[in-house]
RODO-38863 format. One record per atom (N, C-alpha, C, CB): residue number from 1; atom name; x, y, z. Coordinates in steps of 0.2 Angstrom, whole numbers. Glycine has a CB too. Example, Ala and Ser with C-alpha at 12.3 -4.5 7.8 and 13.67 -1.06 7.14 Angstrom:
BEGIN
n:1&atom:N&east:66&north:-28&up:39;
n:1&atom:CA&east:62&north:-22&up:39;
n:1&atom:C&east:66&north:-16&up:39;
n:1&atom:CB&east:57&north:-22&up:45;
n:2&atom:N&east:64&north:-11&up:35;
n:2&atom:CA&east:68&north:-5&up:36;
n:2&atom:C&east:64&north:0&up:39;
n:2&atom:CB&east:70&north:-3&up:29;
END
This chain:
BEGIN
n:1&atom:N&east:280&north:441&up:433;
n:1&atom:CA&east:287&north:444&up:430;
n:1&atom:C&east:292&north:438&up:434;
n:1&atom:CB&east:288&north:453&up:432;
n:2&atom:N&east:298&north:440&up:430;
n:2&atom:CA&east:303&north:435&up:434;
n:2&atom:C&east:304&north:437&up:441;
n:2&atom:CB&east:310&north:435&up:432;
n:3&atom:N&east:304&north:433&up:446;
n:3&atom:CA&east:305&north:435&up:453;
n:3&atom:C&east:313&north:436&up:454;
n:3&atom:CB&east:301&north:427&up:458;
n:4&atom:N&east:317&north:434&up:450;
n:4&atom:CA&east:326&north:435&up:452;
n:4&atom:C&east:326&north:443&up:448;
n:4&atom:CB&east:334&north:427&up:447;
n:5&atom:N&east:321&north:443&up:442;
n:5&atom:CA&east:322&north:451&up:442;
n:5&atom:C&east:319&north:456&up:445;
n:5&atom:CB&east:321&north:454&up:437;
n:6&atom:N&east:315&north:454&up:448;
n:6&atom:CA&east:311&north:459&up:453;
n:6&atom:C&east:314&north:460&up:458;
n:6&atom:CB&east:305&north:458&up:456;
n:7&atom:N&east:319&north:455&up:461;
n:7&atom:CA&east:322&north:455&up:466;
n:7&atom:C&east:329&north:459&up:466;
n:7&atom:CB&east:323&north:449&up:468;
n:8&atom:N&east:332&north:458&up:461;
n:8&atom:CA&east:337&north:462&up:456;
n:8&atom:C&east:335&north:470&up:456;
n:8&atom:CB&east:338&north:458&up:448;
n:9&atom:N&east:330&north:470&up:454;
n:9&atom:CA&east:327&north:478&up:454;
n:9&atom:C&east:327&north:482&up:461;
n:9&atom:CB&east:319&north:478&up:451;
n:10&atom:N&east:323&north:477&up:464;
n:10&atom:CA&east:323&north:479&up:472;
n:10&atom:C&east:330&north:480&up:476;
n:10&atom:CB&east:319&north:474&up:477;
n:11&atom:N&east:334&north:477&up:473;
n:11&atom:CA&east:341&north:478&up:476;
n:11&atom:C&east:344&north:486&up:474;
n:11&atom:CB&east:347&north:471&up:474;
n:12&atom:N&east:343&north:486&up:467;
n:12&atom:CA&east:345&north:492&up:465;
n:12&atom:C&east:343&north:498&up:467;
n:12&atom:CB&east:346&north:491&up:460;
n:13&atom:N&east:336&north:498&up:468;
n:13&atom:CA&east:332&north:503&up:471;
n:13&atom:C&east:334&north:506&up:478;
n:13&atom:CB&east:325&north:500&up:471;
n:14&atom:N&east:335&north:500&up:483;
n:14&atom:CA&east:337&north:501&up:489;
n:14&atom:C&east:344&north:504&up:489;
n:14&atom:CB&east:338&north:495&up:491;
n:15&atom:N&east:349&north:503&up:483;
n:15&atom:CA&east:355&north:505&up:483;
n:15&atom:C&east:354&north:515&up:482;
n:15&atom:CB&east:358&north:501&up:477;
n:16&atom:N&east:351&north:514&up:477;
n:16&atom:CA&east:349&north:522&up:474;
n:16&atom:C&east:346&north:525&up:480;
n:16&atom:CB&east:342&north:522&up:466;
n:17&atom:N&east:341&north:523&up:484;
n:17&atom:CA&east:338&north:526&up:488;
n:17&atom:C&east:343&north:529&up:494;
n:17&atom:CB&east:333&north:522&up:490;
n:18&atom:N&east:347&north:523&up:497;
n:18&atom:CA&east:351&north:524&up:502;
n:18&atom:C&east:356&north:529&up:500;
n:18&atom:CB&east:354&north:517&up:504;
n:19&atom:N&east:358&north:530&up:494;
n:19&atom:CA&east:364&north:534&up:491;
n:19&atom:C&east:361&north:541&up:492;
n:19&atom:CB&east:367&north:531&up:482;
n:20&atom:N&east:355&north:542&up:488;
n:20&atom:CA&east:351&north:548&up:488;
n:20&atom:C&east:349&north:551&up:495;
n:20&atom:CB&east:345&north:546&up:485;
n:21&atom:N&east:348&north:547&up:500;
n:21&atom:CA&east:348&north:548&up:507;
n:21&atom:C&east:354&north:551&up:510;
n:21&atom:CB&east:347&north:543&up:511;
n:22&atom:N&east:359&north:549&up:509;
n:22&atom:CA&east:366&north:549&up:513;
n:22&atom:C&east:368&north:556&up:509;
n:22&atom:CB&east:372&north:540&up:511;
n:23&atom:N&east:366&north:558&up:502;
n:23&atom:CA&east:367&north:563&up:499;
n:23&atom:C&east:363&north:569&up:503;
n:23&atom:CB&east:367&north:561&up:493;
n:24&atom:N&east:356&north:568&up:503;
n:24&atom:CA&east:352&north:573&up:506;
n:24&atom:C&east:354&north:575&up:514;
n:24&atom:CB&east:345&north:571&up:505;
n:25&atom:N&east:355&north:570&up:517;
n:25&atom:CA&east:357&north:570&up:523;
n:25&atom:C&east:364&north:574&up:525;
n:25&atom:CB&east:357&north:564&up:525;
n:26&atom:N&east:368&north:575&up:520;
n:26&atom:CA&east:374&north:578&up:521;
n:26&atom:C&east:372&north:587&up:519;
n:26&atom:CB&east:380&north:574&up:517;
n:27&atom:N&east:367&north:588&up:516;
n:27&atom:CA&east:364&north:595&up:514;
n:27&atom:C&east:359&north:597&up:520;
n:27&atom:CB&east:359&north:594&up:507;
n:28&atom:N&east:356&north:593&up:522;
n:28&atom:CA&east:351&north:596&up:527;
n:28&atom:C&east:348&north:590&up:532;
n:28&atom:CB&east:345&north:598&up:522;
n:29&atom:N&east:345&north:592&up:537;
n:29&atom:CA&east:342&north:587&up:543;
n:29&atom:C&east:338&north:581&up:540;
n:29&atom:CB&east:336&north:590&up:547;
n:30&atom:N&east:338&north:576&up:542;
n:30&atom:CA&east:334&north:570&up:541;
n:30&atom:C&east:326&north:572&up:541;
n:30&atom:CB&east:336&north:565&up:547;
n:31&atom:N&east:325&north:577&up:546;
n:31&atom:CA&east:317&north:577&up:547;
n:31&atom:C&east:315&north:583&up:541;
n:31&atom:CB&east:314&north:579&up:556;
n:32&atom:N&east:318&north:586&up:538;
n:32&atom:CA&east:318&north:590&up:532;
n:32&atom:C&east:317&north:587&up:526;
n:32&atom:CB&east:322&north:594&up:531;
n:33&atom:N&east:319&north:581&up:525;
n:33&atom:CA&east:319&north:577&up:518;
n:33&atom:C&east:312&north:573&up:516;
n:33&atom:CB&east:325&north:571&up:517;
n:34&atom:N&east:309&north:575&up:513;
n:34&atom:CA&east:303&north:573&up:511;
n:34&atom:C&east:304&north:564&up:507;
n:34&atom:CB&east:300&north:579&up:508;
n:35&atom:N&east:299&north:561&up:507;
n:35&atom:CA&east:298&north:554&up:503;
n:35&atom:C&east:300&north:555&up:496;
n:35&atom:CB&east:291&north:551&up:502;
n:36&atom:N&east:295&north:561&up:494;
n:36&atom:CA&east:296&north:564&up:487;
n:36&atom:C&east:302&north:567&up:484;
n:36&atom:CB&east:292&north:570&up:487;
n:37&atom:N&east:303&north:570&up:488;
n:37&atom:CA&east:313&north:573&up:487;
n:37&atom:C&east:317&north:566&up:487;
n:37&atom:CB&east:317&north:579&up:496;
n:38&atom:N&east:318&north:563&up:492;
n:38&atom:CA&east:321&north:557&up:492;
n:38&atom:C&east:321&north:552&up:485;
n:38&atom:CB&east:318&north:554&up:498;
n:39&atom:N&east:313&north:552&up:483;
n:39&atom:CA&east:313&north:547&up:477;
n:39&atom:C&east:315&north:550&up:471;
n:39&atom:CB&east:307&north:544&up:476;
n:40&atom:N&east:314&north:557&up:470;
n:40&atom:CA&east:318&north:561&up:464;
n:40&atom:C&east:324&north:561&up:464;
n:40&atom:CB&east:316&north:567&up:463;
n:41&atom:N&east:326&north:562&up:471;
n:41&atom:CA&east:335&north:561&up:469;
n:41&atom:C&east:337&north:555&up:468;
n:41&atom:CB&east:340&north:563&up:474;
n:42&atom:N&east:333&north:550&up:470;
n:42&atom:CA&east:334&north:542&up:468;
n:42&atom:C&east:335&north:540&up:462;
n:42&atom:CB&east:329&north:537&up:471;
n:43&atom:N&east:328&north:544&up:458;
n:43&atom:CA&east:327&north:541&up:452;
n:43&atom:C&east:322&north:536&up:452;
n:43&atom:CB&east:333&north:537&up:449;
n:44&atom:N&east:318&north:534&up:458;
n:44&atom:CA&east:314&north:530&up:458;
n:44&atom:C&east:306&north:533&up:461;
n:44&atom:CB&east:316&north:525&up:462;
n:45&atom:N&east:301&north:528&up:459;
n:45&atom:CA&east:294&north:531&up:459;
n:45&atom:C&east:294&north:530&up:468;
n:45&atom:CB&east:288&north:525&up:454;
n:46&atom:N&east:289&north:535&up:471;
n:46&atom:CA&east:286&north:533&up:477;
n:46&atom:C&east:283&north:526&up:479;
n:46&atom:CB&east:282&north:537&up:479;
n:47&atom:N&east:279&north:523&up:474;
n:47&atom:CA&east:277&north:516&up:475;
n:47&atom:C&east:284&north:511&up:475;
n:47&atom:CB&east:272&north:514&up:468;
n:48&atom:N&east:289&north:512&up:473;
n:48&atom:CA&east:294&north:508&up:473;
n:48&atom:C&east:297&north:510&up:481;
n:48&atom:CB&east:298&north:510&up:466;
n:49&atom:N&east:298&north:515&up:482;
n:49&atom:CA&east:302&north:516&up:489;
n:49&atom:C&east:297&north:513&up:494;
n:49&atom:CB&east:304&north:525&up:491;
n:50&atom:N&east:290&north:515&up:495;
n:50&atom:CA&east:287&north:510&up:499;
n:50&atom:C&east:287&north:503&up:498;
n:50&atom:CB&east:280&north:511&up:500;
n:51&atom:N&east:288&north:501&up:492;
n:51&atom:CA&east:289&north:491&up:493;
n:51&atom:C&east:295&north:491&up:493;
n:51&atom:CB&east:288&north:485&up:486;
n:52&atom:N&east:301&north:495&up:495;
n:52&atom:CA&east:307&north:491&up:498;
n:52&atom:C&east:308&north:494&up:506;
n:52&atom:CB&east:314&north:494&up:493;
n:53&atom:N&east:306&north:501&up:508;
n:53&atom:CA&east:306&north:502&up:513;
n:53&atom:C&east:301&north:508&up:515;
n:53&atom:CB&east:311&north:503&up:514;
n:54&atom:N&east:300&north:508&up:522;
n:54&atom:CA&east:294&north:511&up:525;
n:54&atom:C&east:294&north:519&up:526;
n:54&atom:CB&east:293&north:509&up:533;
n:55&atom:N&east:300&north:521&up:528;
n:55&atom:CA&east:302&north:528&up:529;
n:55&atom:C&east:310&north:529&up:528;
n:55&atom:CB&east:300&north:531&up:535;
n:56&atom:N&east:311&north:536&up:528;
n:56&atom:CA&east:318&north:539&up:529;
n:56&atom:C&east:319&north:536&up:535;
n:56&atom:CB&east:319&north:546&up:529;
n:57&atom:N&east:316&north:536&up:540;
n:57&atom:CA&east:320&north:535&up:547;
n:57&atom:C&east:322&north:527&up:546;
n:57&atom:CB&east:315&north:536&up:554;
n:58&atom:N&east:318&north:523&up:545;
n:58&atom:CA&east:320&north:516&up:544;
n:58&atom:C&east:326&north:515&up:541;
n:58&atom:CB&east:315&north:514&up:540;
n:59&atom:N&east:327&north:519&up:535;
n:59&atom:CA&east:334&north:517&up:530;
n:59&atom:C&east:339&north:519&up:535;
n:59&atom:CB&east:334&north:521&up:522;
n:60&atom:N&east:337&north:526&up:539;
n:60&atom:CA&east:344&north:529&up:542;
n:60&atom:C&east:345&north:523&up:548;
n:60&atom:CB&east:341&north:539&up:546;
n:61&atom:N&east:339&north:520&up:551;
n:61&atom:CA&east:340&north:517&up:557;
n:61&atom:C&east:344&north:510&up:554;
n:61&atom:CB&east:332&north:515&up:562;
n:62&atom:N&east:342&north:507&up:548;
n:62&atom:CA&east:346&north:499&up:547;
n:62&atom:C&east:352&north:502&up:544;
n:62&atom:CB&east:343&north:492&up:541;
n:63&atom:N&east:354&north:508&up:543;
n:63&atom:CA&east:362&north:509&up:538;
n:63&atom:C&east:366&north:510&up:545;
n:63&atom:CB&east:362&north:518&up:531;
n:64&atom:N&east:362&north:513&up:551;
n:64&atom:CA&east:366&north:514&up:558;
n:64&atom:C&east:367&north:509&up:562;
n:64&atom:CB&east:362&north:520&up:563;
n:65&atom:N&east:363&north:502&up:561;
n:65&atom:CA&east:363&north:496&up:564;
n:65&atom:C&east:370&north:493&up:560;
n:65&atom:CB&east:357&north:491&up:562;
n:66&atom:N&east:371&north:495&up:554;
n:66&atom:CA&east:374&north:490&up:549;
n:66&atom:C&east:371&north:486&up:546;
n:66&atom:CB&east:379&north:487&up:551;
n:67&atom:N&east:364&north:486&up:546;
n:67&atom:CA&east:362&north:480&up:541;
n:67&atom:C&east:362&north:482&up:535;
n:67&atom:CB&east:355&north:477&up:542;
n:68&atom:N&east:364&north:475&up:530;
n:68&atom:CA&east:364&north:476&up:523;
n:68&atom:C&east:357&north:480&up:520;
n:68&atom:CB&east:365&north:469&up:520;
n:69&atom:N&east:358&north:483&up:517;
n:69&atom:CA&east:352&north:487&up:514;
n:69&atom:C&east:353&north:486&up:507;
n:69&atom:CB&east:351&north:495&up:517;
END
């Protein structure tokens, strides 16, 4: 597979996951959000989620630190 395409796909997946997480966090506590729920809202598979980030907490932590996600 073309590495640039894979990279672009991962970047998009990360953006979808972060957007979905921010939406879900506005509706309920982070501790109540499951990976399955997040993936469904983001429109990505669990496999993709685990490729790009380890957990919802790590996404929130990266966002709080202002890291480019």
